[in-house]
C-alpha positions as CSV (number, residue, x, y, z in Angstrom):
1,M,14.5,11.5,2.4
2,L,15.3,7.8,2.3
3,G,18.9,8.5,1.3
4,G,18.9,5.8,-1.3
5,A,17.1,2.6,-2.3
6,L,14.5,1.1,-0.1
7,T,16.3,-2.0,1.1
8,P,14.8,-4.5,3.5
9,E,17.0,-3.0,6.2
10,V,15.7,0.6,5.5
11,A,12.1,-0.7,5.4
12,K,12.7,-2.4,8.8
13,R,13.9,0.9,10.2
14,F,11.0,2.8,8.7
15,C,8.5,0.3,10.3
16,A,10.2,0.6,13.7
17,R,10.1,4.4,13.5
18,P,7.6,5.5,10.9
19,D,8.4,9.0,9.6
20,P,5.9,11.1,7.7
21,A,8.8,12.7,5.7
22,C,9.7,9.3,4.3
23,A,6.2,7.8,3.8
24,D,5.7,9.1,0.2
25,A,9.1,7.8,-0.8
26,V,8.5,4.4,0.8
27,L,5.1,4.0,-0.9
28,A,6.6,5.0,-4.3
29,S,9.4,2.5,-3.9
30,V,7.2,-0.4,-3.0
31,L,4.9,0.3,-5.9
32,S,7.7,0.8,-8.3
33,A,8.2,-2.1,-10.8
34,E,12.0,-1.7,-10.5
35,T,12.2,-1.8,-6.7
36,G,9.0,-3.3,-5.5
37,F,10.4,-6.8,-5.7
38,K,13.0,-6.0,-3.0
39,V,10.6,-4.8,-0.4
40,Q,6.9,-5.7,-0.8
41,I,4.1,-3.4,0.3
42,T,3.0,-6.1,2.7
43,S,6.0,-5.5,4.9
44,V,5.5,-1.8,5.3
45,F,1.8,-1.0,4.8
46,R,1.0,-1.0,8.5
47,A,3.6,1.7,9.1
48,L,2.3,3.6,6.1
49,L,-1.4,3.6,7.3
50,A,-0.9,6.5,9.7
51,F,0.3,8.7,6.8
52,A,-2.2,7.6,4.1
53,K,-3.5,10.6,2.1
54,N,-5.8,11.3,-0.8
55,Q,-2.8,11.9,-3.1
56,W,-1.8,8.2,-2.8
57,G,-5.1,7.1,-4.4
58,P,-4.0,7.3,-8.0
59,K,-0.8,5.4,-7.4
60,L,-2.7,2.7,-5.5
61,R,-5.4,2.5,-8.1
62,T,-2.8,2.0,-10.8
63,A,-1.1,-0.7,-8.8
64,L,-4.4,-2.5,-8.3
65,E,-5.2,-2.3,-12.0
66,K,-1.9,-4.2,-12.7
67,F,-3.4,-7.0,-10.6
68,S,-0.7,-8.7,-8.6
69,P,-1.2,-12.4,-8.3
70,D,-0.1,-12.2,-4.7
71,I,-3.4,-11.8,-2.6
72,K,-1.5,-10.3,0.3
73,V,-0.1,-7.5,-1.9
74,R,-3.6,-6.8,-3.3
75,Q,-5.0,-6.8,0.3
76,A,-2.4,-4.3,1.5
77,E,-3.0,-2.1,-1.5
78,L,-6.7,-2.1,-0.9
79,I,-6.3,-1.3,2.8
80,L,-4.1,1.7,2.0
81,L,-6.4,2.8,-0.8
82,G,-9.3,2.8,1.6
83,A,-7.3,4.7,4.2
84,S,-6.3,7.3,1.5
85,K,-10.0,8.4,1.3
86,D,-9.6,8.8,-2.5
87,P,-13.1,9.5,-3.8
88,A,-12.2,7.8,-7.1
89,A,-11.5,4.6,-5.3
90,Q,-15.1,3.8,-4.6
91,G,-15.6,1.6,-7.6
92,I,-12.5,-0.5,-6.9
93,L,-13.4,-0.9,-3.2
94,L,-17.0,-1.8,-4.0
95,E,-15.8,-4.5,-6.5
96,A,-13.4,-5.8,-3.9
97,L,-16.2,-6.1,-1.4
98,Q,-17.9,-8.6,-3.6
99,K,-15.0,-11.1,-3.4
100,D,-14.2,-13.2,-0.4
101,P,-10.4,-12.8,-0.5
102,T,-10.5,-9.0,-0.7
103,K,-13.8,-8.2,1.2
104,D,-12.2,-7.5,4.6
105,S,-9.3,-5.5,3.0
106,A,-11.8,-3.3,1.1
107,L,-13.3,-2.5,4.5
108,G,-9.9,-1.8,5.9
109,G,-10.0,-4.5,8.5
110,A,-7.9,-7.4,7.1
111,D,-5.4,-9.0,9.3
112,L,-2.4,-9.7,7.1
């Protein structure tokens, strides 16, 4: 679907023309330990929002459990987790609501 690695150029093209056929691969790539450092979720999460689905919940919950020190990354992951409508995310989102840096993201309304 992506035709290779998610490079910054491929991510830029995806953001310009979001494609549901590529959304799963883009999410997997930005959450991957091996490739996530090349393109961060913060640069593509807005394009991914329209395609968020319940099946993304476990991947996003796992990513949040790893606790990125980058607040912008955590905020993007929380916004996508909320958009995924994953019922198992309720605990994570409620906890994030209790903290100022992540409160708005847990509600899905942060402006990154």
